[in-house]
N, CA, C and O atoms as a DFTB+ gen file, in Angstrom:
376 C
 N C O
     1  1       0.854      -1.169       0.000
     2  2       0.000       0.000       0.000
     3  2       0.901       1.234       0.000
     4  3       1.760       1.379       0.870
     5  1       0.705       2.116      -0.971
     6  2       1.486       3.342      -1.023
     7  2       0.583       4.527      -0.671
     8  3      -0.640       4.451      -0.786
     9  1       1.211       5.615      -0.243
    10  2       0.450       6.797       0.149
    11  2       1.096       8.029      -0.437
    12  3       2.320       8.116      -0.522
    13  1       0.277       8.980      -0.840
    14  2       0.737      10.239      -1.384
    15  2      -0.047      11.351      -0.706
    16  3      -1.240      11.192      -0.447
    17  1       0.601      12.471      -0.414
    18  2      -0.071      13.592       0.237
    19  2      -0.251      14.720      -0.759
    20  3       0.697      15.106      -1.442
    21  1      -1.474      15.257      -0.847
    22  2      -1.797      16.329      -1.781
    23  2      -2.552      17.411      -1.009
    24  3      -3.372      17.109      -0.143
    25  1      -2.270      18.652      -1.328
    26  2      -2.936      19.776      -0.672
    27  2      -3.686      20.576      -1.723
    28  3      -3.132      20.897      -2.774
    29  1      -4.952      20.902      -1.443
    30  2      -5.681      21.823      -2.298
    31  2      -6.610      22.653      -1.428
    32  3      -6.925      22.273      -0.300
    33  1      -7.044      23.781      -1.955
    34  2      -7.891      24.695      -1.193
    35  2      -9.353      24.335      -1.417
    36  3      -9.797      24.154      -2.551
    37  1     -10.087      24.236      -0.327
    38  2     -11.519      23.940      -0.398
    39  2     -12.268      25.238      -0.660
    40  3     -11.990      26.257      -0.028
    41  1     -13.209      25.203      -1.582
    42  2     -13.958      26.420      -1.895
    43  2     -15.460      26.240      -1.684
    44  3     -16.272      26.881      -2.351
    45  1     -15.817      25.365      -0.752
    46  2     -17.226      25.096      -0.472
    47  2     -17.574      25.635       0.910
    48  3     -17.008      25.199       1.913
    49  1     -18.501      26.577       0.960
    50  2     -18.877      27.212       2.218
    51  2     -19.507      26.189       3.153
    52  3     -20.446      25.485       2.782
    53  1     -18.974      26.117       4.375
    54  2     -19.492      25.211       5.392
    55  2     -18.642      23.978       5.600
    56  3     -18.780      23.289       6.611
    57  1     -17.753      23.688       4.643
    58  2     -16.885      22.518       4.741
    59  2     -15.444      22.988       4.566
    60  3     -15.115      23.656       3.586
    61  1     -14.596      22.634       5.518
    62  2     -13.190      23.025       5.442
    63  2     -12.311      21.835       5.787
    64  3     -12.625      21.065       6.695
    65  1     -11.228      21.689       5.074
    66  2     -10.287      20.614       5.348
    67  2      -9.528      20.870       6.641
    68  3      -9.063      21.982       6.889
    69  1      -9.407      19.833       7.462
    70  2      -8.621      19.940       8.701
    71  2      -7.354      19.093       8.612
    72  3      -6.520      19.110       9.518
    73  1      -7.220      18.357       7.519
    74  2      -6.016      17.579       7.243
    75  2      -5.630      17.846       5.799
    76  3      -6.414      18.409       5.034
    77  1      -4.441      17.447       5.431
    78  2      -4.088      17.408       4.023
    79  2      -4.877      16.278       3.383
    80  3      -5.406      15.411       4.078
    81  1      -4.954      16.288       2.072
    82  2      -5.554      15.174       1.353
    83  2      -4.527      14.049       1.316
    84  3      -3.376      14.258       0.931
    85  1      -4.950      12.865       1.715
    86  2      -4.096      11.684       1.662
    87  2      -4.650      10.759       0.594
    88  3      -5.862      10.569       0.494
    89  1      -3.764      10.187      -0.201
    90  2      -4.167       9.260      -1.265
    91  2      -3.479       7.933      -1.031
    92  3      -2.268       7.867      -0.817
    93  1      -4.270       6.886      -1.075
    94  2      -3.723       5.530      -0.932
    95  2      -4.107       4.700      -2.142
    96  3      -5.177       4.871      -2.726
    97  1      -3.211       3.802      -2.502
    98  2      -3.471       2.864      -3.582
    99  2      -3.929       1.565      -2.934
   100  3      -3.154       0.894      -2.252
   101  1      -5.197       1.215      -3.151
   102  2      -5.797       0.058      -2.498
   103  2      -6.526      -0.786      -3.540
   104  3      -7.378      -0.283      -4.273
   105  1      -6.192      -2.048      -3.596
   106  2      -6.872      -2.994      -4.495
   107  2      -6.942      -2.490      -5.937
   108  3      -7.974      -2.622      -6.595
   109  1      -5.847      -1.914      -6.423
   110  2      -5.790      -1.483      -7.814
   111  2      -6.438      -0.144      -8.103
   112  3      -6.457       0.290      -9.254
   113  1      -6.967       0.519      -7.091
   114  2      -7.590       1.836      -7.272
   115  2      -6.957       2.817      -6.301
   116  3      -6.242       2.435      -5.375
   117  1      -7.240       4.096      -6.539
   118  2      -6.756       5.147      -5.646
   119  2      -7.911       5.682      -4.821
   120  3      -9.004       5.923      -5.333
   121  1      -7.649       5.863      -3.536
   122  2      -8.647       6.430      -2.633
   123  2      -8.047       7.695      -2.028
   124  3      -6.988       7.659      -1.403
   125  1      -8.742       8.810      -2.226
   126  2      -8.325      10.094      -1.660
   127  2      -9.260      10.424      -0.500
   128  3     -10.472      10.231      -0.598
   129  1      -8.697      10.916       0.587
   130  2      -9.516      11.232       1.767
   131  2      -8.957      12.482       2.443
   132  3      -7.744      12.692       2.485
   133  1      -9.856      13.303       2.968
   134  2      -9.483      14.501       3.715
   135  2     -10.403      14.627       4.922
   136  3     -11.614      14.434       4.814
   137  1      -9.827      14.947       6.055
   138  2     -10.625      15.231       7.246
   139  2     -11.248      16.609       7.099
   140  3     -10.614      17.524       6.572
   141  1     -12.486      16.766       7.560
   142  2     -13.178      18.046       7.384
   143  2     -13.809      18.550       8.677
   144  3     -14.166      17.786       9.573
   145  1     -13.926      19.865       8.727
   146  2     -14.743      20.530       9.744
   147  2     -16.037      20.943       9.056
   148  3     -16.023      21.393       7.910
   149  1     -17.138      20.791       9.748
   150  2     -18.430      21.208       9.216
   151  2     -18.875      22.424      10.009
   152  3     -19.054      22.365      11.225
   153  1     -19.049      23.529       9.295
   154  2     -19.398      24.814       9.919
   155  2     -18.410      25.156      11.035
   156  3     -18.781      25.722      12.063
   157  1     -17.146      24.801      10.808
   158  2     -16.091      25.123      11.758
   159  2     -15.974      24.186      12.939
   160  3     -15.121      24.390      13.804
   161  1     -16.810      23.163      12.997
   162  2     -16.798      22.247      14.140
   163  2     -16.098      20.937      13.795
   164  3     -16.261      20.391      12.703
   165  1     -15.319      20.452      14.751
   166  2     -14.647      19.162      14.609
   167  2     -14.945      18.307      15.830
   168  3     -15.368      18.813      16.869
   169  1     -14.726      17.035      15.697
   170  2     -14.894      16.107      16.811
   171  2     -13.582      15.880      17.551
   172  3     -13.581      15.501      18.722
   173  1     -12.469      16.112      16.868
   174  2     -11.148      15.854      17.445
   175  2     -10.431      17.178      17.702
   176  3     -10.590      18.143      16.954
   177  1      -9.651      17.203      18.756
   178  2      -8.840      18.386      19.052
   179  2      -7.595      18.379      18.183
   180  3      -7.248      17.358      17.589
   181  1      -6.924      19.519      18.111
   182  2      -5.687      19.590      17.348
   183  2      -4.647      18.623      17.910
   184  3      -3.878      18.032      17.153
   185  1      -4.620      18.461      19.222
   186  2      -3.675      17.530      19.847
   187  2      -3.951      16.093      19.409
   188  3      -3.025      15.332      19.130
   189  1      -5.243      15.728      19.350
   190  2      -5.605      14.378      18.917
   191  2      -5.233      14.157      17.444
   192  3      -4.744      13.091      17.071
   193  1      -5.472      15.178      16.619
   194  2      -5.106      15.067      15.205
   195  2      -3.596      14.967      15.034
   196  3      -3.102      14.192      14.215
   197  1      -2.877      15.752      15.810
   198  2      -1.414      15.721      15.734
   199  2      -0.886      14.337      16.129
   200  3       0.069      13.844      15.529
   201  1      -1.503      13.711      17.132
   202  2      -1.071      12.393      17.612
   203  2      -1.195      11.318      16.527
   204  3      -0.469      10.324      16.557
   205  1      -2.100      11.508      15.578
   206  2      -2.256      10.547      14.476
   207  2      -1.692      11.112      13.176
   208  3      -1.992      10.622      12.087
   209  1      -0.874      12.149      13.309
   210  2      -0.199      12.773      12.164
   211  2      -1.185      13.301      11.116
   212  3      -0.905      13.281       9.917
   213  1      -2.345      13.774      11.591
   214  2      -3.368      14.363      10.707
   215  2      -3.734      13.440       9.551
   216  3      -3.980      13.899       8.436
   217  1      -3.769      12.151       9.817
   218  2      -4.015      11.146       8.779
   219  2      -5.463      10.666       8.839
   220  3      -5.826       9.949       9.771
   221  1      -6.298      11.042       7.871
   222  2      -7.703      10.617       7.897
   223  2      -7.907       9.123       7.647
   224  3      -9.024       8.626       7.792
   225  1      -6.849       8.397       7.273
   226  2      -6.937       6.943       7.133
   227  2      -6.554       6.212       8.424
   228  3      -6.772       5.006       8.537
   229  1      -5.997       6.920       9.377
   230  2      -5.520       6.306      10.621
   231  2      -6.698       5.713      11.393
   232  3      -7.784       6.293      11.415
   233  1      -6.484       4.563      12.021
   234  2      -7.543       3.920      12.816
   235  2      -8.047       4.821      13.938
   236  3      -9.195       4.693      14.363
   237  1      -7.208       5.727      14.421
   238  2      -7.601       6.631      15.498
   239  2      -8.326       7.875      15.031
   240  3      -8.726       8.699      15.854
   241  1      -8.507       8.033      13.720
   242  2      -9.213       9.210      13.193
   243  2     -10.697       9.054      13.479
   244  3     -11.338       8.118      13.001
   245  1     -11.233       9.971      14.257
   246  2     -12.641       9.910      14.673
   247  2     -13.355      11.216      14.348
   248  3     -13.974      11.822      15.222
   249  1     -13.272      11.645      13.114
   250  2     -13.889      12.908      12.712
   251  2     -14.543      12.721      11.355
   252  3     -14.488      11.639      10.772
   253  1     -15.158      13.777      10.862
   254  2     -15.810      13.736       9.560
   255  2     -14.757      13.764       8.460
   256  3     -13.682      14.339       8.629
   257  1     -15.078      13.137       7.337
   258  2     -14.168      13.152       6.197
   259  2     -14.958      13.041       4.906
   260  3     -16.107      12.599       4.891
   261  1     -14.322      13.447       3.837
   262  2     -14.833      13.224       2.495
   263  2     -13.805      12.366       1.786
   264  3     -12.622      12.382       2.126
   265  1     -14.274      11.604       0.781
   266  2     -13.340      10.757       0.052
   267  2     -13.791      10.564      -1.375
   268  3     -14.946      10.798      -1.731
   269  1     -12.842      10.131      -2.179
   270  2     -13.121       9.835      -3.576
   271  2     -12.320       8.636      -4.005
   272  3     -11.231       8.388      -3.487
   273  1     -12.852       7.891      -4.949
   274  2     -12.214       6.680      -5.453
   275  2     -12.051       6.828      -6.960
   276  3     -12.952       7.321      -7.638
   277  1     -10.910       6.404      -7.485
   278  2     -10.701       6.499      -8.921
   279  2      -9.613       5.566      -9.409
   280  3      -8.834       5.025      -8.625
   281  1      -9.575       5.390     -10.712
   282  2      -8.560       4.545     -11.334
   283  2      -7.197       5.236     -11.322
   284  3      -6.162       4.574     -11.393
   285  1      -7.197       6.563     -11.232
   286  2      -5.962       7.348     -11.153
   287  2      -6.061       8.286      -9.950
   288  3      -7.138       8.478      -9.386
   289  1      -4.937       8.859      -9.572
   290  2      -4.937       9.838      -8.480
   291  2      -5.832      11.016      -8.852
   292  3      -6.597      11.506      -8.021
   293  1      -5.735      11.464     -10.088
   294  2      -6.535      12.608     -10.537
   295  2      -8.030      12.313     -10.438
   296  3      -8.801      13.168     -10.002
   297  1      -8.446      11.111     -10.840
   298  2      -9.858      10.724     -10.735
   299  2     -10.300      10.680      -9.275
   300  3     -11.401      11.118      -8.940
   301  1      -9.452      10.156      -8.420
   302  2      -9.788      10.091      -6.994
   303  2      -9.941      11.493      -6.409
   304  3     -10.839      11.729      -5.601
   305  1      -9.080      12.420      -6.805
   306  2      -9.158      13.798      -6.317
   307  2     -10.435      14.461      -6.841
   308  3     -11.118      15.163      -6.095
   309  1     -10.758      14.243      -8.112
   310  2     -12.008      14.813      -8.657
   311  2     -13.217      14.276      -7.894
   312  3     -14.131      15.032      -7.564
   313  1     -13.221      12.985      -7.618
   314  2     -14.336      12.382      -6.870
   315  2     -14.385      12.941      -5.445
   316  3     -15.469      13.164      -4.905
   317  1     -13.231      13.165      -4.842
   318  2     -13.170      13.756      -3.504
   319  2     -13.757      15.152      -3.517
   320  3     -14.551      15.495      -2.641
   321  1     -13.382      15.964      -4.493
   322  2     -13.911      17.330      -4.596
   323  2     -15.426      17.312      -4.793
   324  3     -16.134      18.154      -4.241
   325  1     -15.919      16.361      -5.573
   326  2     -17.367      16.235      -5.763
   327  2     -18.046      15.869      -4.446
   328  3     -19.107      16.406      -4.127
   329  1     -17.447      14.961      -3.682
   330  2     -17.996      14.580      -2.385
   331  2     -18.045      15.793      -1.448
   332  3     -19.022      15.983      -0.724
   333  1     -16.985      16.614      -1.467
   334  2     -16.957      17.817      -0.629
   335  2     -18.051      18.793      -1.058
   336  3     -18.708      19.398      -0.211
   337  1     -18.249      18.950      -2.370
   338  2     -19.297      19.852      -2.865
   339  2     -20.670      19.353      -2.444
   340  3     -21.512      20.134      -2.001
   341  1     -20.895      18.048      -2.584
   342  2     -22.192      17.488      -2.192
   343  2     -22.427      17.659      -0.695
   344  3     -23.545      17.947      -0.266
   345  1     -21.376      17.483       0.096
   346  2     -21.485      17.686       1.546
   347  2     -21.855      19.137       1.843
   348  3     -22.763      19.404       2.630
   349  1     -21.150      20.066       1.213
   350  2     -21.417      21.492       1.446
   351  2     -22.814      21.865       0.977
   352  3     -23.532      22.579       1.677
   353  1     -23.209      21.388      -0.207
   354  2     -24.537      21.684      -0.714
   355  2     -25.626      21.176       0.207
   356  3     -26.668      21.814       0.356
   357  1     -25.390      20.023       0.829
   358  2     -26.407      19.443       1.714
   359  2     -26.629      20.296       2.968
   360  3     -27.678      20.206       3.607
   361  1     -25.648      21.114       3.311
   362  2     -25.793      21.992       4.493
   363  2     -26.761      23.122       4.247
   364  3     -27.302      23.693       5.194
   365  1     -26.988      23.455       2.990
   366  2     -27.796      24.616       2.646
   367  2     -29.151      24.256       2.068
   368  3     -29.876      25.147       1.624
   369  1     -29.520      22.975       2.056
   370  2     -30.820      22.549       1.548
   371  2     -31.894      22.921       2.565
   372  3     -31.756      22.658       3.760
   373  1     -32.934      23.520       2.084
   374  2     -34.033      23.904       3.007
   375  2     -35.339      23.336       2.563
   376  3     -36.361      23.555       3.213
């Protein structure tokens, strides 16, 4: 299993990344994941995140996240961004 770290800026109101984007190659596909705060709220403290090296794949990660799956890293990142947009959009549905 290999891992790659990618950083991008979130542009969806209500959802903010609290970790870098981590990408893992699993079962022939790429999975991208980022820990998120919703409306500025998190479940984990900065100390807790630091203890797990801000890794949203870590077994000790107990917060919200978005993820994407793809045949390439780029596809996984696009799917992740779509998941973040859908999450943000769902906050504003009335």
